Every structure is written in structure tokens, then in C-alpha cells.
PLY file of the C-alpha trace (Angstrom):
ply
format ascii 1.0
element vertex 137
property float x
property float y
property float z
element edge 136
property int vertex1
property int vertex2
end_header
128.52 85.34 63.48
131.27 88.03 62.30
133.82 85.21 61.50
131.31 83.31 59.13
130.70 86.74 57.21
134.48 87.21 56.70
134.80 83.98 55.71
131.92 84.08 53.26
133.17 87.16 51.81
136.96 85.75 51.26
135.18 82.75 49.53
133.19 84.98 47.21
136.27 87.11 46.43
138.22 83.87 45.44
135.41 82.66 43.30
134.76 86.20 41.83
138.87 86.22 40.73
138.32 82.91 38.70
136.69 82.89 35.40
136.65 79.48 33.55
136.72 80.93 30.24
139.81 83.04 31.23
141.74 80.21 33.05
141.12 77.48 29.99
142.32 79.94 27.46
145.35 80.34 29.73
145.70 76.36 30.04
144.85 76.03 26.65
148.15 78.53 25.54
150.37 76.53 27.57
149.77 73.52 26.33
150.32 74.91 22.65
153.81 75.93 24.07
153.99 72.55 25.80
153.83 70.85 22.55
155.82 73.45 20.69
158.50 73.10 22.88
158.35 69.21 22.73
158.53 69.23 19.02
161.59 71.62 19.33
163.28 69.17 21.82
163.28 72.35 24.20
162.74 70.15 27.46
164.91 72.21 29.31
162.36 74.81 28.39
159.38 73.00 29.34
160.75 72.31 32.83
161.95 75.97 33.42
158.37 77.34 32.89
157.26 74.29 35.54
155.92 75.81 39.23
158.26 75.58 41.81
156.58 72.69 43.14
157.13 71.02 39.75
160.69 71.66 40.05
160.89 70.43 43.67
159.57 67.14 43.20
161.31 66.52 40.01
164.96 67.25 39.48
165.56 68.88 36.12
167.80 65.76 34.68
165.36 63.54 35.34
162.23 65.82 33.59
164.62 66.52 30.73
165.14 62.82 30.34
161.58 61.94 30.64
160.35 64.47 27.88
163.19 63.33 25.66
161.93 59.84 25.68
158.38 60.80 25.22
159.39 62.77 22.21
161.50 59.92 20.77
159.00 57.25 21.22
155.61 59.43 20.10
157.40 61.21 17.74
156.07 64.81 16.71
152.88 66.14 18.27
150.25 66.64 15.16
146.99 67.32 17.01
144.91 67.06 19.74
141.71 68.65 21.26
140.43 68.91 25.00
138.21 66.28 26.40
137.18 67.88 29.51
138.70 69.55 32.75
138.38 70.15 36.42
139.07 73.06 38.34
140.65 72.98 41.77
140.76 76.03 44.37
141.75 75.95 47.77
143.27 78.87 50.05
146.73 78.49 48.44
146.39 78.03 44.83
144.05 77.41 41.79
144.20 74.86 39.68
143.11 73.49 36.30
143.28 70.02 35.30
142.96 69.39 31.34
142.40 65.99 29.77
143.96 66.22 26.33
143.02 63.50 23.41
146.58 64.02 21.18
147.78 62.47 17.61
151.56 61.93 17.53
153.36 61.08 14.63
153.85 57.26 15.78
149.97 56.96 17.85
147.41 58.61 19.83
147.95 59.51 23.50
146.04 60.71 26.42
147.40 63.73 28.21
146.66 65.31 31.47
148.13 68.86 32.18
148.03 70.34 35.63
148.33 73.99 35.43
148.48 76.36 38.54
146.36 79.40 37.04
147.63 82.79 38.62
145.40 85.84 36.75
145.65 85.50 33.00
149.21 83.06 33.67
149.07 79.30 33.57
152.30 77.38 34.99
152.75 73.81 34.66
152.55 72.31 37.48
152.27 68.34 36.47
152.04 66.34 33.24
150.83 63.00 32.41
150.44 60.98 29.50
149.43 56.94 28.38
150.07 55.91 24.87
150.49 52.31 23.61
153.53 54.04 21.43
155.16 54.66 24.71
155.59 50.82 25.54
155.33 49.24 21.92
157.97 51.61 19.76
0 1
1 2
2 3
3 4
4 5
5 6
6 7
7 8
8 9
9 10
10 11
11 12
12 13
13 14
14 15
15 16
16 17
17 18
18 19
19 20
20 21
21 22
22 23
23 24
24 25
25 26
26 27
27 28
28 29
29 30
30 31
31 32
32 33
33 34
34 35
35 36
36 37
37 38
38 39
39 40
40 41
41 42
42 43
43 44
44 45
45 46
46 47
47 48
48 49
49 50
50 51
51 52
52 53
53 54
54 55
55 56
56 57
57 58
58 59
59 60
60 61
61 62
62 63
63 64
64 65
65 66
66 67
67 68
68 69
69 70
70 71
71 72
72 73
73 74
74 75
75 76
76 77
77 78
78 79
79 80
80 81
81 82
82 83
83 84
84 85
85 86
86 87
87 88
88 89
89 90
90 91
91 92
92 93
93 94
94 95
95 96
96 97
97 98
98 99
99 100
100 101
101 102
102 103
103 104
104 105
105 106
106 107
107 108
108 109
109 110
110 111
111 112
112 113
113 114
114 115
115 116
116 117
117 118
118 119
119 120
120 121
121 122
122 123
123 124
124 125
125 126
126 127
127 128
128 129
129 130
130 131
131 132
132 133
133 134
134 135
135 136
């Protein structure tokens, strides 16, 4: 019975440490910084701000080359809106996935950002983009 009470306290403490409003604000700031760096061709800056897991799974040269291709094919980021988010908590980390509808110079794109949340800080852990312009341009 005592183990259940301790586990319950741990889950309650973890949940209390999360604030969806604070978490989404941190991720929104991360998305704005991502797009600013993408527009400035600071692809290495995007990589350097990523989590250790992002870096361990993706060599810098590969991600820099991918971001350069995205920027070359889509052009400059113009605007976007959050179309939904998903929060994931586990014993090792806290993640927030934000789905984003974006407008670029050469077309629309659907983006998905995965941020690792630590307090009020959001660190890029994953990025996915889908756009016809990536194929057709």
C-alpha cells in the first residue's frame, strides 16, 4: 500500500510541474525561433539548439542539408498557425508535439514540431514537414 501512495505522489508531482499554457508558450517561442533561423539560413543554429537525442540520431551535416533543401524549395516562411498539440509525459521526459499549418513563399506546408519541455524551456527534439512544393519545386 505504501508503494502505491509513493507512486501516486510522484505522478501528482509530475503533473503539477506541467502547465499546458506555459508549455505551449515555450514551444511557440521555439517555433518562432526555428522559422527565424530557417529564413536566415542559420541551419546549424537550428541543429545546435536541438536536444542531445536529436543530435545523436541525426548527424549535423545531414540535418543542415535537409533544412537547406526545405528552405530552397519552400522559400521564406511567411505565416503559420497552431492546428493542434499533444502532450506526452513519462518518467524520463516531458514532450509537446505541435502541429502547424504554415505558409511559405512557394506554397503551403504541414509541420510537426516535437519539443522537449524542461521548466519554461522548449528544446527541439523532432521536426517533420509535408508540402507539395517540396516535391514539385
